[in-house]
N, C-alpha and C positions, 0 to 999 in steps of 0.2 A: 264223805262224811268226817269232817275233819272239824275242831275247835281245840281251845285250850283252857283247861281250868287249872287255878291257882289257890294258896293259902296265903293270902298276904294280910294279916291282921294289921298290920301299920298304915294300910290302906285306908284313907277316911272316906267320907261319904261326899265330903265337898270336892273329891276330886272327879266323882262321876259325870259325865259329860252327857247332855240331852241330844238325842238323834235328831237330825235336821226336821223342823216340822213338816214341813212340805214333804217329804220323804216319807216320814212316818206315816203323813195320812195317806199318801198313796201305796204303803203296803198293806196298811190296814183295809183298805178298800179291797187289795188285791187277796187276802187271807179271809177277809169276812167274818172272822171268829167271833161268836158272841159270848161273853163271859157270864158265867152262872154265877151261882152262890160263890161268893169270895171266902178268901179262909179266915175271915174277921167273923165270918158267921157261925164258925165252928163249935160244938157244944163247949162249954166251960171244963166237963169233968173228962174232956178228952186233949185237954193240953196240960203242958207243966208250967212250972213259975213262970218261964220264960216266955210262956205265950206260943211254944212250938207244940203241933201236934204230935201225941204220943202215939208211936207205931213204930217198930223194929223194921218197917218197910217203906220208910218215908224218911226224906231229908231236907230241910230248910234250905233254901239257896239263895244266893245274894248276888246281884249284878254290879261288879266294879270296873273301872276303867284301869288301866296298866299297861304304862307303855306307849299309850294312846290303842290299844286294844281293849274292848270290852270283854269281860272274861265271868264265868259263872263258877263262883264259889260255894263249895258244902263245907260243912264243918270238920270232915277228917280229907287230909290230902291224899290219902292212899285209895279213895275213890274218884276215879276217873271217868268222864263222860263216854259212851258208847261212841260217839263220832269222832271222839278223840283216838279210841282205841282201834277204831276202823276206818281208814284212809278211804275215801270216795270210791267207791265202786267194790270194795272189796266184800266177799260172801262169806257166810259162816254155815258150819254144820248144821243139820236140825237138831243135834244134841245140845248144842250150843242156844239154837232159835227157842227150844223148849225150855229151857232153863232162865232164858230171857222174858219169854213170856209169862211164866209163873211169876216173878217178880214183879213183871206190871201189875199182873193180875192182881197179886197180894197186896200192892200200894194203893191200885186205883180201886180195889174193893175198900180199904179203909177210908179213903177219900169220900168214897159212894155214901159210906155207911154213914157220913157226918153231913151229906147233901152237899159236898165239895166236887165240881169237876176237876177232872187232872188232865194232865195231856203228855199224850203216848208219843214220843218222839225218842229218836236216837239220840238228843242233847238233852233229855231228861233222865235216863235211866243211869244210875253210876254205879260202876262195877269196883270192888276192890280187888287187889293182887292175891287175898285169900279165896275168891271166888262168891263173895257175896254180892248184893246189890241193893240200890236203894233209888226210891222214884224221887226226883226233885219236884218241890214245891216251894211258892213264895208268898209272901205275905206285903203287899195285898198279890194275888194271882197275877194282874197286868203286867207286872214287872218281869215275870217270866215271859210273858205271851209277846211282850213287846222285844226283850231280848231273842226269842226264835222267829218272830216275824222278820227283824233286821237280819237276820243268818240265814232267811227264806228257808227254813227247815218245817215249816207247817202250812206252806202255802197250800199244797197238794193234798193234805191229810184230813181237810173237815168232811163231814159227813153230809149227805144230801138235804137233810132238815134246816142245818145251820145257814144255807144260802137263803133259807126262807125266815132266818131270822129264827128259827125253832130250836135252837140247841138246847140237850139235855144230858143226863148223866149217860145215856145208853150212847151218846155222841161219841164218848171217850172209846167205845168199842171198835166204831169203825176206824177210829184213828190206831189204836191197835193192830188192825187187821192191815193197813197199809204200812205200817212200821215194820213189821214183818216180813211182809213182801219185799221191803226194800231190803232188809236183812238176807233175803234167801235169793232174790234177783240182782242185788247190787246197784237198784235204780228204782224210783219211785212209778208205779205204773203210769201214772198223770204227768211225767216231768216234761214230756214234749209237746204239750199242750198250751194252746196258749189261755187268756181267761174265759174268752168266751167258749172256746170248745170244751175247755174243762167244766164249765159250769152246763153245757148243753149234755155231755156225758154222764153227768151227775143226774140230771134230771131224766133223759130219755134213755141214755144207752144199757149195757147190762153193767154189773158191777166187776170189777177186776178180778181175775181168779189164778191161781196156780195151776200148772200144768200137772196132770195125773201122772205122764212119763218121768218125770224129773223128779217128782217128791212122793212122800208115802200117803196115804189113804188118809191117815189120822192128820196129818199136816195140811193137806188140801181141804180137809172137810173144818176144820177149826176155823181156818181162813175163811172159807165161805162163810160161817157163821157170823163171823164180824163183821162181812161186809155184805150186809143185808140192805136194800135202799129203804125198805120199810120198816121205822123204828121200830115200831111195833111187835113185829116178826122177828125183830134182832135179839140174839140171847143178851142176856146180861150177864154179869159179873158172875153170879152164885153159879148159872149154869155151865159158863166158859169153865170154871175151875172144875168142874166135874168132868170135862171133856178129856177123852184117852191121851190126847196129844200132851198135855199138861199135869193130868193127875198124879203120876207118879212124881214128877219134879216140884210140883207143890207141896206133897208130901213128904219130901226130903227137906224141902227148905224148910217146913214148920218143924220139922224133926231137929233141927240145928245143925244139918250137913251142910258143907260147903260144895260148891261145884266147880272141880278141877278143870273141866272144862271153860270156865267162865275164867278161873285164874289165867289159864294159858293166855287169854285175849293181852293180858299185861306183858308177856314175855318179850315182844318185838318192840314195845315202847320203852320197856328198861335198857334194852339193847340199843335202842338209839339216843336214850338219855346217856348212856356209859360212853358212847361214841362220841358224842358231842362235848361231852365233858374231856373227854381224853384230847380231841383234838383241837379243843381251843383254850388248852391250858398253856402259860409262858413257858418258853425256853424249853418246848419239845420238839422234837424233828419229826416230822410227818411224811411218809412215804407211802401214800396211800392214793388208790384210783376210785373214782367215783364212776361206779358201774351200773348198767340197767340190768335187770334180772327176767327169767322168763315170765313172773307174775305179774309184770308190767310196775315195777316199783323200783326202787335205787337202795344199792348196797355198797358201803367202802369196804376194800380188797387191800391190804397192805398192813404195814407195820409203823409203829410208833414210838421213837426212843422218848422216854421221860428221863429228867436229871437225877432221878435217885437208882439209877441202875435198871429200872425196869423196863422190858420191851412189851409192847400191847399188840398183840397179833388180831387184827381185825378181818373176817371174812363173812360170808353170806351166813353160814352155820351158826356161829357164833363168836367169843371173844378168847384168847389165850394170853395167859400173862406170867411172863418169867423173870426172874432176877437173875442176871448176868456175874452180879458179885458173890452171891450165895450158890448159885447153882442149883437153883430151885423153880420148880412150877408152881406158881401162886395160884394159877385158876384155868381152867380146861373146860369150858363152856359151862355146862352144869355138872360135870361129872365131879365126883369126891377125888382131891387129890390126897388126901390123907391116908387112902389105901394104897400110896405106892411104896414099894420096897426097894431100899437102897441097898448097894454094895453088892449086886447080883450078878452072877454069869449067865448068860442067856445063849444057848447054843442054835445058830441061826438056820445052818444048812450042814449037811451032810459033808460038804467039802471042807470045813472048818472055819467056816464065817463065825464070829460071835461078838455078841455086846457084852461090855461090862458097864454096869452102872444101874440106873434105875429103871426098874419093870413095874409093870401093873397088868394083871392078868393074862400073864404069859409073854408080853410084848414090851417092848422098847418104851420105855415112858418117862421120860425127863432127861438129866444128864447123864454123858456116859461116854464112852469110848466103843467104836467101829472097828474092829478088827478083820482084816480080808483071811483069804483061803490060806496066805503065807503068814499068817500071824503077824502081819505089818499094820500098824495103825493107818486107817482110813478116814476116819472122821472123830472129831470130839467136840460135842455140844448136845443141844436139847435135842431130843428125836422121840417123834410119835410112831410107833407101829414102822412103816418103811419109809418115814418120812421124815425128813432135817426139819427143824424150824426154830424161829426165832433168833438164833446165834449161836455160831460155832465155827470149827476149823475145818477145813480138807487138805488132805495132804497128797504130796508127791509120794505114794505108799513105796516106792523102789528105792527113795533117797532118804525118805522120813523129813522132808521139808515142808514148810506151810505153803499151800497153792493157793488158798483164800482163808479170809478171817474175816468176820463180819456177819450182819444182819442175812436171815433168811427167812422168805415166806414162803412155808407149804414146798420146800424142795428148792425153791427158786432164789438166787441171790435178787437180794431185795431191801433197798435201805441202804445205810453207810457200810461200805465195806473197802478192802484192799486185794488187789491181786499181786501175787509174787510169781516171778519166774523161778527157773529150777536153782539159778543162783543164789535167790533171796532178795533180787532187786524188786522193787516197786513197779508193776506194769501200769496199774490203776486202781485210782485213788478215789474216793467221792461217794455220790449216792448211784443205786443202781437201781431197775425197775423190770421186773418181769423176767430176770436171768440175765438182762441185756446190761451194759454199760451206757452206751450210746442212747438217747432220750430228745423226743423233739420238746424244746422249750417253748414252741409257737404251737399251740392248738387251736383247730377251726372245727368248729360243730356245726355238724349237718344233720340232715333226717337220718343220713344212715350211722352216723357217728356221731355219738352222744355221751360220750365218756371221756374223762378227762384227768390229770393226775395233779398230785399236790404243789410239784415241782414247777408249775408251768411258768414263765413269764410273762407271756402275750395269750390271751384269750379272746378269739373271736367268733361270735354266735352269727351263722348266717341267718340271712333274710326268713321269718316265716317259720322259724324253728322252736322247737320246745314247747310245743304249744298242746302238748297231752296232758290230760289232769293228772298223771302222777307228779309232773310239775309244780308242786304246791308251795315250795319254799326254794330260795338260793341263797346259800348261806357260803360266801367264798372266804371265810377267814381261816379255812385251813389250807388255802393255796398262798403260803406263806411269801414264796417269791415273785407273786403277778405283780406285775409294771404297767400293765396297759390292759382295759378293759375296754370291748367294742363288740355292742348289741345290734344287731341290726333290726330293720322294722318289724313289726308284728310278730314278736318274739315274746313266750313266756306269756300267753294269755291266761293261765290260771294260777300265775305264782301269785301270792299274796303276803308274802316275806322275803326280803331282800334286805341282806347284811352283808357289808364289807368292814369289819373289824379288826384292827390291830395288822393291817398289811403295812409294814414298815417300806417297801418297796413299790407302793402303788404311787403312779405319777399322773395317770390319766383313765378317765371313765367318758365312755361316750354310748349312749342308750339312745336308739333310735323311735321313730314314730309308733305309736298305737301299741306299746310294751305294755307287758305286766296289768292287762285291761280286760276283764271277763263281761264287764257291761259295756256293748259297744253305742248302747244309747246314751251313755253318760247320765242317766237319771238316777240308779243309786249307789250308795256306797257299799263299801264291803267292810263292815266293823273289825274285822280281824287283820286287816290289809297294814303294814307298814314297812317303810323305806329308812333304812338305818346306815349311815357311814360314820364311824368312830375311830378315833385313834390311828390314822392313815398318816404319817410323818410327811411323806412326801409328796403325798396329792396336791397338785396344782391347778388341775380344771376339771369339773363335771358337766358334762351336758347332756341333758334329757330333750327327747324330741316332742313336739307336739302329741296332744291326746294320750299319751304315756300315763299310766298310775293314776287314770282318771275317776277310778273309784276308791282309790286310797283317802285313809282316817289320819295319816299320822307320817311325818317326813321330820327327821331329825339327822342332823349333820354338826359332829361336834369335837372338837380336840384336833384339828386338821391344821396344823401351824402353817403350811405353805401353801394353801389352797387360796388362787386370786381370784378365781372367775367361777361364778354359778350361772350356767344357763338352762331354763326351763320353759321348754315350748319356745315359740315365735312372737315377737312383739309386733309382726306384721299381718298376723293371722290370728284367728280364735284357736287358742292351744289345748284349752279343757283339761290340761293336766294337773293332777291332783284337786281335782272340783271340791273335794269335801274335806282336804287336809288341816290339820294344823302344822306349823312350820317351826322348827326350833335351830336358830343355829348360834351356837357356843363354842367360844375359844377358837376364833377364826383370825389371828392378828394380822394375815396380809391380805385379806378379803377386798377385794379392790372393786369389782365388778358383780353386780346380781342382776341379770334380765329374767323378768318373767313375764312371759308372753299372755295376751288377753285370754280372759277366762280361766287362767291358771288361778286356783286357789281361790274359785269364784266363792264358796260357800265357808270360807274358812274361818273359823271361831276363836283361835288363838295363833298368834304369832309373838316369838321370843328372839330378840337378837341380844346376845350378851356377850361383851369382851370381841366385838367384832371393829375390825377397822374398814369403812365403807368410804369410797370416793363416789362411788355411780351406782345408782339403785334404781 
């Protein structure tokens, strides 16, 4: 479950792009949503002067187009949609689900009070970093429905009566039950169904249910009250709000309390934003590895040197920031660095080892000097507990000469550093990784090995790799030394955002066939998708195979002064690459050849060539 929300007041309504008519018709037929009373019919006394509905649990939203991607905007950027906070397949605890259900019910109840249908979906509940939530609505309501249809977020959440065109207010209750099951199980109970199978199960099959072995009796019962096929027997909002599973959560919300559990949903998002901002800043040296974790996600591991004497240490657990000039720890995850005591002497063992410097909670925590049992200097730099971090010097303690000086990640030499022999001569100087100076500059990604570091010069992705759902985006902008990228056929099936920005050494990009394409039928667009190549000074050739990026909607190549050739698909065969995509080519002064295969950009609505030298198209 992933999307993007943004607050861009400068974006005008004229920038909105219409989804292709044929595609929209197909999606509408698939969802079968029946629109009830629209927001325009709300009671006048329930609106403010701007026409917005008056409720602390509702937020008016707008669909806008930003850089080729449709986004859902609310009035407060602190609120983010659940599907943005929870990547596809991620589950949450019952405590979180109870709070989420409470906010859904309060928002839907206020809409139903005005005889307005709502939409219960992970894309319509917006959560703040304080732990509050609001249900999104739009004027007209069809605007929000079309957005969710295009993202295929409400295809399998309609109630049985809606198939017959008999949707009503209690149809929202069914959608709520399906959404809560998605949050609990990480998937929609109908997601593997065809349209025909789905409709058959709604008409003839039993309603989906939660397993009592995995979930509390209260949660199982609450969902069962939502997923009653007979709409007359299905509980309404008032009944559900008194259910034991949500009663306390609703009382807490109405009493003005915030949910700490909901606020925690923002933590990984904030971490990822900070990591992205750090890695993509100019003049930073990033020595990091993109690793996969046990929870089927990715994290950056390593250290980044900023030009302001700050070092940023990135790990799965959080972010640590230190200043090498002032010898200060500026941030350690979410710990309070103000509690650090300076100029302390701390005995570390009965043998006489000691630490002189910054201390917190009876342990080394910051800059200081580590002495061995003989009283000789062993290390000087940043240290937390028993681990050297960020930056420091290690010594030949018997002769008190520096053995290594440089960047350190969790006790390992990592980043820029210098190693000396016992006479003070330089042995090695440069970038280190994982404690070793030697590193591979060519990395091949396979099914077994899917991690790579930021100083790679040649990256090769083997055929059929990286098709897991965790691969939602591929931003190579942190691989600053990259010279060549080669991707085999049928890779990155679920990737919807590919970026290569500011890669000064990149010379050649070759992407195989059927890459970055989740819809193999080529019938639907992905409104979140975009392919961006910007500010790559030495790139001369871009080659993309047939049927790759077939559901993408945005392709932009800008400020690539050395680019001579662009090939997309095959002119000899049907290609279907970038079927629905707009195309922007800007500031390409050496561009001589553009080859576009048959049916590539077939339903393209916008093409821009600006400051391009073209001899052959």
